[in-house]
C-alpha positions as CSV (number, residue, x, y, z in Angstrom):
1,X,16.3,5.8,17.1
2,X,12.9,4.5,15.8
3,X,9.7,6.5,15.7
4,X,6.2,4.9,15.7
5,X,4.7,5.5,12.3
6,X,1.4,3.7,12.2
7,X,-0.8,0.9,13.6
8,X,-2.4,-1.9,11.6
9,X,-5.2,-4.2,12.5
10,X,-3.4,-7.3,11.2
11,X,0.1,-8.7,10.7
12,X,-0.8,-9.2,7.1
13,X,-1.4,-5.5,6.5
14,X,1.8,-4.7,8.4
15,X,3.8,-6.9,6.1
16,X,2.3,-5.2,3.0
17,X,3.2,-1.8,4.4
18,X,6.7,-3.1,5.3
19,X,7.2,-4.3,1.7
20,X,6.1,-1.0,0.2
21,X,8.3,1.1,2.5
22,X,11.3,-1.2,2.0
23,X,11.0,-1.0,-1.8
24,X,11.2,2.8,-1.4
25,X,14.4,2.5,0.7
26,X,12.8,3.1,4.1
27,X,13.7,0.6,6.9
28,X,10.8,-0.8,8.9
29,X,10.3,-2.6,12.2
30,X,7.0,-4.4,12.8
31,X,6.1,-5.0,16.5
32,X,3.1,-6.9,17.8
33,X,1.0,-4.8,20.1
34,X,0.4,-7.7,22.5
35,X,4.2,-8.1,23.3
36,X,7.2,-10.0,22.1
37,X,7.2,-12.7,19.5
38,X,6.7,-13.0,15.8
39,X,3.5,-11.4,14.5
40,X,1.0,-13.6,12.6
41,X,-1.8,-12.6,10.3
42,X,-4.3,-11.8,13.0
43,X,-2.2,-9.8,15.5
44,X,-2.5,-6.0,15.7
45,X,0.9,-4.4,14.9
46,X,2.7,-1.2,15.2
47,X,5.1,0.0,12.4
48,X,8.2,1.9,13.3
49,X,10.5,3.8,10.9
50,X,13.9,5.5,11.5
51,X,13.4,8.9,13.2
52,X,14.8,10.9,10.2
53,X,12.6,9.0,7.7
54,X,9.2,9.7,9.1
55,X,8.5,12.5,6.5
56,X,9.6,10.2,3.7
57,X,7.3,7.4,4.9
58,X,4.4,9.8,5.3
59,X,4.9,11.0,1.7
60,X,5.0,7.4,0.4
61,X,1.8,6.7,2.3
62,X,0.1,9.8,0.9
63,X,1.0,8.9,-2.7
64,X,-0.1,5.3,-2.5
């Protein structure tokens, strides 16, 4: 089960957060807000993390 963690204003920012969380052993899914398809640099995105890792992702976000 995936939980919505945050929203970003661009696909570029979403990829940066994805890299950071992946390097800290947290899986990430990036979903375009406008629907299906691959996100590009200008699309607003939502970032999802596994349900049991939301507290870990929040701590990583707080420390960065």
